[in-house]
Every structure is written in C-alpha cells, then in structure tokens.
N, C-alpha and C positions, 0 to 999 in steps of 0.2 A: 615298456619303455616310455620315455617322455612324449614321443610323438603319439603313442597310443592314448596316453592320458589327455593330451591336448585335444585329440579327436573326440573324446567323450564329453568335453566341456562345451557348453553353449552359453551365449549371453542373450538375455531377454529383458524387455521392459514390462514391468508388472505395475498395475495401477491399484491403489488402495481405494476400495469401494465399500467394504464392510463397515457398518457403523460400530460394530464391536471393537474394531481395531482403531477407530478414530480416537486420538488422544493417548494411545498406548505408547510407552517408551519402546524404542527399538530393541534395547537390551532385554526388556522383560519378555519379549516374544521368543527369545532363544532360537532364532531362525538358523543362525550359523551352526550351532552345536547339534540341533535336532535334524537338520536337513543337509548339512555339509555344503552350504552355499556361501558365497561372498556377496555382500551388497557394496557395490563400488560407487554408487552415486544415488542421491535422492534429489529429484527435481520437483520444485514447488513453485508454481506460477512462473515458470521460465527461469528460475534461479536455482543453481546447483548448491546443495547443502552437504556438509560433511556428515556421513552416516555414522554418527557417534552413538554410544549406548544410551545417552540421555536425550537423544532427539525424539520428540513426540511426533508420531505420524498423524497426518490429517487426510481427510477424504480428498481425493484428487492428486495426491502425491504419486509421482512416477519413479519407481525404483528400478535401477539397473542391476540385475542379478546375474552372477556367473556361477555355474555349477552343472551338474548332470541334468539331463532333460527331465527325468522322472522326479528328481528332487525339486526342480523349478516348478513343475506342474503341481506338486503338493503345496509349495509355498503360494502358488497362484490361488489355490482354493482357500488358504488361510487369509490372504489379503483381499480376496474378492475378484479383482481383475475383470470386472464387468464394465467395460468401457462405455457401453450404451447407457448405463445409469448416469454417467457424467455429462451426457448430452442434454439432459433436462435441466433447465435453469432452476436453481434453488433460491427463489426470491423471497420465501416466507421470512427467513431470519434477517434478510436485508431490510425489509419493511418493519419488522419488529425492532431492529436496531435503530432505524430512523425514528420510530415512534418514541422509544425510550430516550433517544438523543434529544428530541424536541421537548420531552418532559423535563429532562435534566437541564436543558438550556434555559427553561423558563423559571427554574427554581432560584430564588434570591439567595445571594451569598453575602452575609453581613461581615464587614471588616471593622474592627475597633477603630474609632476615630472618624468614621465616615457616617454621615447621616443617611445616605441613600445606599441601598444594597446594589451590588453588581451582579450581572448574569452572564452565563456563558453564551447565551443567544442561540439562534438556529444554526450557527456555524460551529461554535465551540462544543455544544452538547453532543451532536452526532459524532464529532471527532473523538471525544473522550470515550463514548460508548463503543465506537469502532475499534479503538485501541484495546479496550478491555475485552471485547468479544474476540478479537484476533489473538490476544495473549492468553486468555483463560478459557475461551470457548472449547478448544479440544480437550481440556482437562475434565470438563463435565460432559464430554461427548456431544458437544454442540456442533452441528454441521454448518460451517460458514462458507463452504465451497460453492461457487457458482460458475457457470461456463464463461469462457473468455468473451464470447460474443455478447452475452447478457451484460457482462461487466462493461464492455465498450459501449453498449447501447445506453446503459444508465449514465455512464460518464459523459458521453456526447450529448445526451438529452439534457442532463443537468447543466452542462456548459452552455447549450443553446438557450435554455430558459433564463439562465443568469445573464447572458449578453443581451437577450431581448428585453428583460426587465431593466437592465442598466441603461440601454438606449432609450426606452420609453420614459424613464424617470428623468434622464438628463437632457433629452432632446428638446423639449419646449423652450427652455431658457438657455440653451447652450450658446447660440450665436450672440444673444444679447449680453451674456456674461463675458464671452471671449473678446468681443469688440470694445469693451470698456478698458481704460488704461490699467485699472487694478486687475482686470481679468488677464491681460497679457503678463502682468507681473506674477500672478498666481501660476500661469502656465510655465513661465521661466523657472520659478522656484520648484515647481513640481518636477520639471525635467531634471534639475540638479539633484533633487532628493531621490529620483528614480535611477539616475545614471551613476552618480559619483559613488554611493555606497556599494553598488553592484560591482563596478570596476575595481574598487579598492579591495573588497572581500575576495573577488575572483583572482586578483593578482596575488594576494597573500596566500590563498589556498593553493594556487598552482606553484608559487615560488617557494614557499616555506613548508607547507603541509604536503607537497608533492602529490596532490590529487590529479587524476587524469582528466581529460576533456569531458568524458561522459559523466563522471561524478560531479565535476564542477558545474556544468550547465544544469544538471538536475537540482543541485543544491541551490543555485542562484534563482532558478525558476520558483522553487519552493519559498525562498526568502521573500519573493515578491508576491507570493500566492497567485501565480500567473499560469494557469493551465494552458493558455493559448501559446505561450512561449515554450512550454513543455512539449506540446504537440509538434511545434516546429523543430525543437531540438531532437525529437525522436526520428525525424526524417533525415538528420545529418549523421546518424550512427547506425550500426548494424545490430546492436543489442538493446536490451531493456535497462541498461545500467542507469540512464537518466531517470527512469521511473522509480527505480529502487532508491536512489538518492533523494528524489522528490518526496517519496512516501516516508522516508526517514526524517526529513527536516520539517516537512509541512505541518504535521500535527502540533509540534511544539511552537512553531512560528505562528500558526493561527491562534493557538491558545494564548500565547503572550500578547498577540495583537488585540484580541478581544478584551483581555483583562487590562492591559496597560492603557488602552484607549479610554476605557471607562474610568480608570484610576486617575489619569491625567485630567479628565474633565471635572472630576470631583474635587481635585486638590485646589 
C-alpha cells in the first residue's frame, strides 16, 4: 500500500566530492534510471538550483535525494559524499587565478584611434579570470571549490588591506584638501554623484522591475563597488540574496568602470 511505500523512502543530503563527477552533467549520470531515486534540490554555495539534466555538478554541491536507503547508499558512493574532504581549503586554484588575472590585467589592449593602450588592471584582470574559471572550470574538471570559512577569510582580508591602503594614501592630504573651498565643492559633487544615481536606479528597479529588497540592495552595492555596504546589507536580511545580486552585477560594473575610465581620459 501507499503507507508501506512511503515508509521505504528516505531523504538524504549527498555531497559531491569525487573529482570524476566534477563538471559532469546530471543527466549523463543516469542516477534516476539506474538507482530509482529522485533529486529534488541541488544546493551550491547556499543557492538552490533546479536539478535539470543539463546542470553540471561541481565539487561541494549538496544534493537532496529521495529514494530507498540502499539506492541512496549506492548513489553516495558514485558522488563521493566525503564531507571531510570539503573541510580542507582548496587555495591552489584561487592563487593560480589571481596570478593569471594579474598577468591578464597587465596586458595592453590597443583600440583603433587611441595612441595609448588600455589595460584591465589589477581589478579587471582577476575578475575576468574568475568569471572564466567559474563558467568553464568544471567543464575541464577544474576544482574551484573552497570552504566557506576560507572564502570569508580571503574576502575580509582583502577588504581590510584595501581600506588600509586607501586610508594611508588619502590620509596625508585629506584635511588640507577638504578645508579648501574647492575641496568642499568636490565633496558636495561627489555626494550627489554617489546618492542621486543610486536612489534613482533603486526606485526604478523596485517600482518598475519589481525587484525585492534583497536583490535591490545587492545590485546597488555592486553598482558602487562597495563591499562595505554589502556587509551591512547582509546584516539586514536572513538570506544570501544580496551576495548573489552583488556577484551578478559586480563583474560587469567593475569591467566597465576600468575600461570607461581609461577611455574617457584618453579622449
């Protein structure tokens, strides 16, 4: 009867830890037909993904599987499910990506009509490499997963170094510049440039594009390239939706900022 069938079914979380499965399409594994199980959810970095046939699995993915206990145990052997392996930070490919990003950022890009080449710089280069590694890394079985704690450590460390360098470079002449009449004018103009576009875009996004609060604040923080504002925004919500919106908008925003700034200076 139905009650007996329901009693035979269990639900478990299985982690992808085998490198041979990294980058494989979910449909190519034939898990449903071979083991008579259903994959109801794929969670990647805290984000739930639709378990479609074309979804490529990555190291660290957490699959919610429903089926008989023995079948799930066999699927666990196929996917790995060695959670201890995910506790070790995989920093090698992060630093390889940073190195390749710095190399790419230093390469000159020649545009017809301009006498001086433009460069992606130390910000644009790593962003482009990061996008490429995230998009195509699993296809070549490149393990880009790292622990959440290591991710946060690198993020906070980079933010601290950035703010420290910003303060050290701006500190010596800050008060001398601000106390001048033109300095006050610059502050006023910069406040308008920082506030008015954000309020305008935020209003349009919420009113006409129907974005919710979490998506809106993440997008606006990315438009300003402001990780400090993102950290505050994350304290006002219960999910990671601002981080998702930030990560979606930030690469294109930073790329356009690096390129457009150099182009405007050369025109």
